[in-house]
C-alpha positions in Angstrom: 11.6 22.9 5.8 11.0 20.4 2.9 13.6 17.8 2.3 14.3 17.9 -1.4 15.3 14.9 -3.5 17.0 15.0 -6.9 17.3 12.4 -9.6 20.6 10.6 -9.4 20.1 7.9 -12.1 17.5 6.8 -14.6 17.7 3.2 -15.8 16.0 2.7 -19.1 15.0 -0.9 -19.9 14.0 -0.9 -23.6 12.9 -4.6 -23.8 10.4 -4.2 -20.9 9.5 -0.6 -21.9 10.2 0.7 -18.4 12.1 3.4 -16.5 13.6 3.1 -13.0 14.2 6.5 -11.4 16.6 6.5 -8.4 16.6 9.5 -6.2 19.3 11.2 -4.2 17.7 10.0 -0.9 17.6 6.4 -2.1 14.0 6.2 -3.2 13.0 4.5 -6.4 10.1 4.8 -8.8 9.4 2.4 -11.6 7.4 3.6 -14.6 6.1 0.9 -16.9 4.7 1.8 -20.3 1.8 -0.1 -21.8 3.1 0.2 -25.4 5.9 1.5 -27.5 4.3 4.9 -28.2 4.0 5.7 -24.5 7.6 4.5 -24.0 8.9 6.8 -26.8 7.0 9.8 -25.5 8.5 9.3 -22.0 11.9 8.6 -23.4 11.8 11.8 -25.5 10.7 13.8 -22.4 13.6 12.2 -20.4 16.2 13.1 -23.1 15.0 16.7 -23.3 14.9 17.3 -19.5 17.5 15.2 -17.8 21.3 15.3 -18.1 22.4 12.4 -20.4 25.2 11.5 -17.9 22.6 10.0 -15.5 20.7 7.9 -18.0 21.8 4.2 -18.1 20.5 1.5 -20.4 19.8 -2.0 -19.1 18.4 -5.2 -20.6 20.3 -4.9 -23.9 22.4 -8.0 -23.6 
C-alpha cells in the first residue's frame, strides 16, 4: 500500500519569490520562481487550493 503524504505547511518567502512545502512525513520541497509573474501564478494557485491556515509568510521583517 502506498504511504500518502499531505501538506502540513507552506512557507511563502515573498522577497526571494519562493515557496517551501513541508509534508506530513517531514519531507520538504522548495519551489523558486524566476520572476514575479511566475511567483504570482503559483501564489494564486496556492490560495485557491490550500487551506489558508497552513500558509505562513517569512522574510517580511
